[in-house]
N, C-alpha and C positions, 0 to 999 in steps of 0.2 A: 077699325078692328078687322083683321084679316079673317076671311071665311074660307074654309076648306070644304069642297064638295066631293063626297065619296060616291062613285058610280060603280056598283058591283056588277053591272050587266054589260060592261064594255066587251066587245067581241075580241079584239086583239090585245088582250091585257098582258103586259110584261111586268115581271116582278123585280127586275134588276134595280130600277130606281127606288122602288119602295123598300127593297131589302137593304140597300145602302142607307136610306134615310132612317131605318129602324135598326141599324147595326148595334146601337147601345142596348136595345131590348134583346137582341140576339145574344150579346155577351152576358146579359143578366140571366137569360134562360140557361146558358151554359153553366154559369155558377150555381144556379138553382139545381140543375140536374146533378152536378157533382156533389153538392152538399146533401141533397136528399138521398142520394144513393148510399152514403156512408153514415147517415144519421142513426144513432143508437146501434152502431155495430161495434164489435169488440176489436177487430183487426183492421177495419177500414180498408184503405187501398191495398193492404197486404194480400187481400183476397185475389187481386189480379196476378199475384205471383204464385199463390197456392194453387189456384185453379189450373193454369197451364202446366205447372209442374206435375200435379196428380194426373191430369189428362194425358200428358206425355208418357208418364210411367205406365199407365194402363194401356195406351196405344202400342207402346213398344212390346209389352207382354203379349197382347192379343195378336197383333198383326205381324210382328217380327219374330217373336219367340215361339208362340203356339202355332200360328199359321205359316210361319217360315217364309214370309214375303220379303224379297230382297229390296235393297234401297240403292242399287246401282253404285255400290262402293262407298256411299255416304254413311257416316256414323248414324245408327238408328235413332239415337236421342235427338241429334240435330235435325234429322230428316223429319221426325214427327213433330218436334216443337216448332219448327219453321212453318209447317203447314197449319198447325193449330193456332199460332199467333195471328196470321193473316185471316184465317177463317173466323176466328173469334170476333175480329173487328167487323167483318161483313155481317155475321149473325147478330151482333149487338145492334148494328145500324138498322138492319131489316126488322128485327123484333120490336125495337123501340119506336120506329117510325110508322109501323103498320097499325098502330092504335092512336094516331095523331088526333083524329076527330073525336073519338070516344073519350080519350083521356083528357082532352082540353075543351070539352063541350061547355063547361062552366065559364071558362075565360072567353072563348069564341063568341058566346052569346051575350056578353056584356060590353065588350070594347072592341074597336076595330084596330087591327094591325095586319100586315101581310101574313096570311096563315102559314106560308112556307117558312116563316121564321122559326116555327116550332120544330118541324122535322130537320131543318138544316142545323139548328142548334144541337139537336141530338147527335147528328153525324159528327159535328165538331167536338162535342163533349166526349164522345167515344174515343177520340184521338188520345185522350189522357190514358185510358186503359191500354190502348195499343202501344203508347210510348213506354209504359211500365213493363209490359210483356216483351217488347222489343229489347229493352234493357236487360231483362232476364235472359233472353236468347243470346245476346252478345256476351254476357257473363259466362254462359255455358260454352259458347264457342271459344272464348279465351281460356277456359278451363282445359278443354281438350287440346288446345294449342300449346299452352305453357305449362300446365300443372300435371296433366295426365302422364302416366309412365311412358317410357320410350317405346315399349312394346305396342303402344297405340298410336305411334307416330303416323301410321297410314291414314288416320282420320284427321290429321292436322290440316290446316288450310292457310292460304295466304289471302291478303286483302284483295277481293275480286275487283276487276275493272268495270263491272256492270252494276255497281252500286247506284249509279244515277237513275237506274230504272225503278228502284224501289219507290221513290215519291210518285212516279207516274202510275205504278201499279196501285199504290194506295189511293190516289185520286180516282182512278177508274173503279176500284172496289167501293169507294165511298159513293160514287155516282150510281153504281148498280144497286147498292143497298138503299140509297135514297129513292131512286126511280121505282124499284120493285116495292119498296115500303109504302110509298104514297099511292101506288096503284092498289095495293091491298087495303090501305086505309080508306081509300075512296069507295071500295066495294063493301067494306064492313059497315059503312053507314046504313046500308040497306040489308045486307046479308051477314048477320052476326056469326054464322057458321065459320067464317074465315078466321075469327079470333081463336077458335078451338083448333083449327087445322094448322095454324102457323107454327105452333110449338113443335109437333113431330114432323111437320113439313120441312123445317130447317134441318132436323136431324137426317131425314131421308136425303135431302139435297146435299148434305155433307158427304154421305157415302158415294154420291154420284159426282163428286167434285175433286177426286184424287187427293184428298187431304192426307190420308193415311197410307197411301201406296203410290208408286210411280205408274205412269201410264204404260210404261214398257212391261209391267207385270201383267197386263191384260192381253198378252199375245194369244194365249189359249182361248180366251173369251172371244177373240176376233173370229176364230174359226167355228166355234160352236154356236155362238149367239152374236152374229155381226151387228144386229140392230142395237143391242145393249152396248156393244163396244163403240158404235158410232154416237150413241147418246152421250156417253161419257167423254169421248174424244172431242166432240164438238160442243161440249159444255163450256161456255165462256168463263165460268167460275173456275173450272178445272185448269183452264189455260192461265188464269191469273195466279192461282196457287202455285203452279209449276214455274211461272215467271218469277214470283217472289222467292221461292225456294232456290231456284238456280242462280238468281242474281246475288243473293246474300251468301250462298255457299260456294260461289265461284264456278258453277257448272255452265255448260253451254246454254245460251239464251236463244230462243226462237222468236225473232222479232215479228213474225207474222201473227203470233199469238197476241201481241200488243195491239196491232191494228184490228184484229178480229174482235177482241174484247172491247176496244174503244167503240166500234160500230154498235155492238150490243148495248153498251152504256148509253149512247146517244138515242137509240131507239126506245129504251126503257124510260129515259128521262123525258123524251117527247111525249110518249103515251101517258106517263104519270102526270106531267104538267097539264095536259089537256083534261084528263079525268079530274084532277085535283081542282082545277079552275072551274070546272062545271059543277062539281059536287059542293064546293064551298058556298055557292049561292043559295042552296036549298037544304044543306045538311041539318039545320036546326029543326026542320020539319020531320026528319027521320031518326035522328039520334035520340 
């Protein structure tokens, strides 16, 4: 009979082999998350269409109509929805991975499996939500291209040549959501205050990530409050939102933003993995 020895205190532990070995469990967690999310709901996955549609309408009203913020010639609906779609994926990944230890304490305390299976399965399951919202965005883009009146032809678009950047941006956004999420999850095992802060913290981060406005609209802010402008300009999430929006709408893409955001993702994943690996050995004593 084969015996498996589990050594939780190895110094240089890597999860790649374990994650591949438990890939079936990861798929099971993805199915569980999707099923549990829509259990006993009236509209089910349709909420993923309703939420970005209503959020887009409110954003257009507040930022473009009331505040009069321009969109660099892009249709305001497409501008707002493209930012909301990619941001919603990051926010969902961050929020749902930030309570990994607390939400799964009952499972973690009974059976062994690589603990990273849980947050990674969350990141993968959120791709379903992103796919549904991306489909809505494409439908809206086709509407303005084919069905909208000729008077709105200035907002029409052609198929951009930078579409290949979208999967890369999505991968980086997933990595940043995972890295930051497991960092917060590791901290919340000892300091539960972060579970309260994460809700409005994501909202504040959204306003600092150029989701509802272009970075070019901050020219006045650069002169009056340069430190605020720098905080937004060098926000890697703002760079990713701009990359996604420009690549899908056919605007000019700044490739330095891709390298800059990738570096941030690697840093967050490295710190998150180190904290996660350290906390998982003793988290049952604090959770």
